C-alpha angles and dihedrals in degrees: 000000000000113000114204120220091018118147128007119327101237094205091056094038093056099030094046096215113127106148131060098238091056090049092054090049092054090048093048092050095049108034123074117233095265094053093039087056091051095051090049087079089067109081102168103117096203091054092049091049090053092049090049091051091051088053092047092051101041097036098208121189091228139013123214120197112210109210094176092247117143089248092054094046090048089051089056092048092049095044091050090058092046091048092049097237088119135025128203118251131206095268116073112255094018122118135172127225122187121203119205115274088248092051105055100120144009108316093225095174091053096045118098142171113229106229140179123237113286099013117145113237136186109272087229093058133086118223140190127200116250095245093052092050090049091054090051092052090049093050103038108022099046106107094352092140098049108139091016139095120248114215121204123195134177115217142172122224093218138005109321109265096019114142095239098036116115125195121230141185118229115200119182145147090212117097089196090058094048093044089051091048090056091054096042104039140041113254105227099178092131092047101034099109093046092047092051089051091050097045096036093224146043136202126238123211126188120187129174120176093195114201091329097229129145089245090062098052096082087059092050115121135180108200125183116195103205096187096051097030090231128135130203123196125178142178098008138085107191103123094231087063100035112030089079094178084077120052096355093057091037087063091053090049091052089052093047094049093044099048106023105028107036114166087009109066144015129196110206143180089234142131120230120214139152129228123204112227133183116327092010095298113165119217118181124214134196116197139185125208133153116246112286094026100102101270099137092041090052092049093051094048087072121099089226107039114191107165143343106208123021137033135190109203135190143161111249128215092270093055095256122136109234133185142192133193107239087208132064095198145046128251094186136176108241101196107116093008103141144146095270098054105023110027097156094051091046089054087060096043096046101025132075132268103035122114108225132178109202122199131195098348124127117272114204127212090272092056093252120140122235132181141183114277097016092129092237133113106269121231121252093240145354145136127285136167090291094050126247116025132185136171111281095022113154134190126239090279093052095254118142113259110225117228092237135028115259088238096048111141148201123211119200144138113282089220088069090069111096096229096043111127093218098170092049093043091054095047110111088213090070127212125292107251116214103162131042118192132192121198136183139171103265123160101181118016124049127047123246094264137005133162126222118244092222142359094271093055088047092055088049090055089054092046092052103056116135129183144163118263112263139202091266089084127058116220098012125117141167136025113329139190108242108187108206087342081268100089096107087056101045107102100181132058114307088229091062093048092048091049089053089052093052091047094048099048093041093046118137086215089077110086117232093246091052098048106128132230112240113203147170126234129192123176097173109077111133134213090238093058097042102048095261125150095223133070133246129016123359090222143028138228097271091058088076089079090059094050092049090043091057092050089050090055093042093050089054095046093247095127136036122229140210115254117230136162091261095047142277118334129199124254118242097238092055093051092045090060093047092051091048088055089061092046098258132121110227112208121214088226090060091048090052092053094046098047104037111117113239094203100191092050094049093045090048090052092050092049091049092051091044093054094045094049091047086066090061121085121245099358107172108264090225090076092058090046091055091049091048093049093050094046092051092050092046093051090049089055091049090052089054104037108015134249094313114049116199115226089236089063089064096055115101108246 
């Protein structure tokens, strides 16, 4: 069990400010009259003490309070250009930010949870004892903002007033971080005190980029204090490490839902999107997928796009599962974003009127951004995060140097996307969630779509995600287990998180008519692994709409499905109609390849998951029962039909 406010609060221990009067004295001595007047609106004493401690530790020359007003946001934009963290591009409202070559993704080996002695942690997480983290802050954070300006913003992780929204303070010396925060989160300066009273808590985030030199990166740390819901980030600028409102606070929200809101709330690494079904019916999906597994593409396929990364979920008073996007913007990977697969996003990136912060793409001599996979003719030369680039450039080993980093990003308001359901996304009531999907990157085992027969099997689908490591993580390689696509962000024991999943989806609080469909998605089957004569993937990006379309129909009882040991599978005739609706002929031979059950592969996957989860303490036995039931049924099929079971063999005759 996570115990909040346990152990020494590192901010207070190092900053030395513990009482309100001392906090106000620090603020008075550091802020100029204009910013002192702005912070006077904030009355929450705990928040002001935390801000004062951040000032006392970092010792900035100036403090700027970001109220979210257009004047304040413009000040941040202008200062970012003056400071050199961003540079204007040819298109109005577009800027480029380059992270250091060593700081292009989440620094997973330098990211730690601060824990107290004896606390149970996820086996997939790195931790540091509280005293060791305190010593680091004393050594490296003391005076880190001398000669710099500290910026302080007040944000909400979700529409203001939403049941699962939590307010947070973002403190940084990086203009890029604060500019990004204004695009990605809702500034709640005017409502901060009321939101803290409603939620009963807030998060605190302290970031200092230091001098932003390669020599500093080995000393970079991303610390997350679970007990005090405070993050520290130093000597880096990549937003995944520094915009702590995002994955840092997501981790706290996972903790909070798991230990303080069981059977009431979930905090998930999920997109939210709506699909329009027959007669204009709207069905909303939430879906988990590790980076590089089609998550953003899936989200934007929806007719009513809400969010592409995170979801706060709860059961309302009428027994309906509801969800909000804690973000209002997109921090999206741009590699392979192109007109064919992402037309709405491309309209924003290449059209007029959208504010975009680019990071780590190529900038040509006309100040136009380019990236790998954009479907356009690349320039002959330009500048990227490594410096000068030209066609044919190779590294010291003779390998081609791509024009943009695989983890290059664009940051923009979600409301700029044509199919974004802005009014719905900003509604504190949230959207009713009817389908939950779990995706991985799987070339040879699972079919493109399958639906769980019950909640327990659905939780098992989420627990069993696998993917290949991607460029979003520094120092990680190979095929990885990715439970719920949330594993990097689960601070506590996996058993506790899994138990919360079983309790939530089996809750009697959910009305029968609102019980969701839990399903698996997989876009990465290949010809080579499915007996095809071609090469590469069996499908393409636009197929996603057909898979989601089938789940929309299935969730509303408009189609029947084929029962199998892994779940319910779509019928060919239903898919054929859905593919025709997207202008594509769907051959029965392709369906047969995609939905045949490769028994040995699936059983091998189950056995691998079984053995890995056996290493964890206190995993709910229901997971192992589901695995055992599926394995037994699969082996019975193999006995009857062989190692590869054709989909037609599963149809009742």
